[in-house]
C-alpha positions in Angstrom: 46.1 246.5 134.8 45.1 250.0 135.9 41.4 250.8 136.3 40.3 254.2 134.9 38.1 256.3 137.0 34.8 257.5 135.7 36.1 261.0 135.5 38.9 260.0 133.2 36.5 258.1 131.0 34.2 261.1 130.9 37.1 263.4 130.0 38.0 261.0 127.2 34.5 261.1 125.8 34.4 264.9 126.0 37.8 265.1 124.1 36.4 262.7 121.4 33.2 264.7 121.1 35.2 268.0 120.9 37.3 266.6 118.1 34.3 265.3 116.2 32.6 268.7 116.7 35.7 270.4 115.3 35.7 268.4 112.1 31.9 268.4 111.5 32.0 272.2 111.9 35.0 272.7 109.6 33.6 270.4 106.9 30.0 271.8 107.1 31.4 275.3 106.9 33.6 274.4 103.9 30.8 272.6 102.1 28.3 275.4 102.7 30.9 277.9 101.5 31.5 275.8 98.4 27.7 275.7 97.6 27.5 279.5 98.3 30.2 280.0 95.7 28.4 277.9 93.2 25.0 279.4 93.7 26.3 283.0 93.8 28.1 282.5 90.6 24.9 281.4 88.9 23.0 284.3 90.4 25.5 286.9 89.5 26.8 286.0 86.1 26.2 282.4 84.8 22.4 282.9 84.2 23.0 286.3 82.7 25.6 284.8 80.3 23.3 281.9 79.4 20.4 284.5 78.9 22.6 286.5 76.6 23.0 283.6 74.2 20.6 282.7 71.4 17.6 281.2 73.2 18.1 277.7 71.9 21.9 277.8 72.7 21.3 279.1 76.2 18.6 276.6 76.9 20.7 273.7 75.6 23.7 274.8 77.6 21.5 274.9 80.8 20.1 271.4 80.0 23.6 270.1 79.6 24.6 271.7 83.0 21.6 270.2 84.7 22.4 266.7 83.3 26.1 267.0 84.2 25.8 268.3 87.8 23.9 265.2 89.0 26.9 263.3 90.2 27.8 261.7 93.6 30.5 264.3 94.2 28.0 267.2 93.8 25.4 265.5 96.0 28.0 264.9 98.7 29.0 268.6 98.7 25.3 269.7 98.4 23.8 267.4 101.1 26.8 267.0 103.3 26.8 270.4 105.0 23.2 269.9 106.2 24.0 266.5 107.8 27.3 267.8 109.3 25.8 271.0 110.6 22.9 269.0 112.2 25.4 266.6 113.8 27.5 269.6 114.9 24.4 271.2 116.5 23.5 268.0 118.3 27.0 267.6 119.7 27.5 271.3 120.5 24.3 271.5 122.5 26.1 269.6 125.3 29.5 271.1 124.8 29.8 274.7 123.7 28.0 278.0 123.8 27.2 278.8 120.1 25.1 275.7 119.6 22.1 277.9 118.7 24.0 279.4 115.8 25.0 276.0 114.6 21.4 274.8 114.7 20.3 278.0 112.9 22.9 277.3 110.2 21.7 273.8 109.8 18.0 274.8 109.6 18.7 277.6 107.1 20.7 275.3 104.9 18.1 272.5 105.1 15.0 274.7 104.5 16.2 277.6 102.4 18.8 275.7 100.3 17.9 272.0 100.1 14.1 272.3 100.4 13.8 275.3 98.0 16.0 273.4 95.5 13.7 270.4 95.6 10.5 272.4 95.5 11.4 275.0 92.9 14.7 274.7 91.1 14.5 270.9 90.4 10.9 271.0 89.0 12.0 273.9 86.8 15.0 271.9 85.6 12.7 269.0 84.9 10.4 271.2 82.8 13.4 272.6 80.9 14.8 269.1 80.3 11.5 268.0 78.6 11.3 271.2 76.4 12.5 271.5 72.9 14.8 274.4 72.4 13.8 274.8 68.7 10.0 275.4 69.4 8.2 278.6 70.3 6.9 276.9 73.4 10.5 275.9 74.4 11.6 279.5 73.8 8.8 280.9 76.1 9.7 278.3 78.7 13.3 279.4 78.6 12.5 283.1 79.1 10.3 282.2 82.1 12.8 279.7 83.4 15.6 282.3 83.4 13.6 284.6 85.7 12.0 282.0 88.0 15.0 279.7 88.4 17.3 282.7 89.1 15.0 284.1 91.7 14.9 280.8 93.6 18.7 280.5 93.1 19.0 283.9 94.9 17.3 282.3 97.9 19.7 279.4 97.9 22.7 281.7 97.5 21.6 283.8 100.5 20.9 280.7 102.6 24.3 279.2 101.9 26.2 282.5 102.5 24.3 283.0 105.8 24.8 279.4 106.8 28.5 279.7 106.1 28.8 282.8 108.2 27.0 281.2 111.1 29.1 278.1 111.0 32.3 280.2 110.7 31.2 282.4 113.6 30.5 279.2 115.7 33.9 277.8 114.9 35.6 281.1 115.9 33.5 281.3 119.1 34.6 277.9 120.1 38.2 279.0 119.7 38.6 276.6 116.7 38.0 274.0 119.4 
């Protein structure tokens, strides 16, 4: 039985970490890009379309969207890029030059996408869920909701686009690993 020297073991670990980094970067970039697409579509046309409907219809449609989106598949794509980008940044710190871009992408995604969602969009969604679309109060809430929710969605959109760009740049700078 042949003994492996410490250098060979170290090289094996480095190859394994490089492969892990490749896949965490690819998947975090993909997930962030998917979320960017979703959020940008709401910012550019979905909310305008819902706002163009009769108030009670637009409000009920958004309530249905909010109920439907809360699925494990959505949460995996929504939260996954943050975890994967953070893992990528941790691994990259020891291995590759663009680690700072990866950490920045993770921080932007966590703070401007996930945190703003939890602090602003979700509470607005909860208010909307409890409102009655057929009342004057519900109609006023819907008008305010359209503006406030969309403004915070712009933040999430920009954050996801920027995070995706930073992750894609990092992947290209590493030569695709």
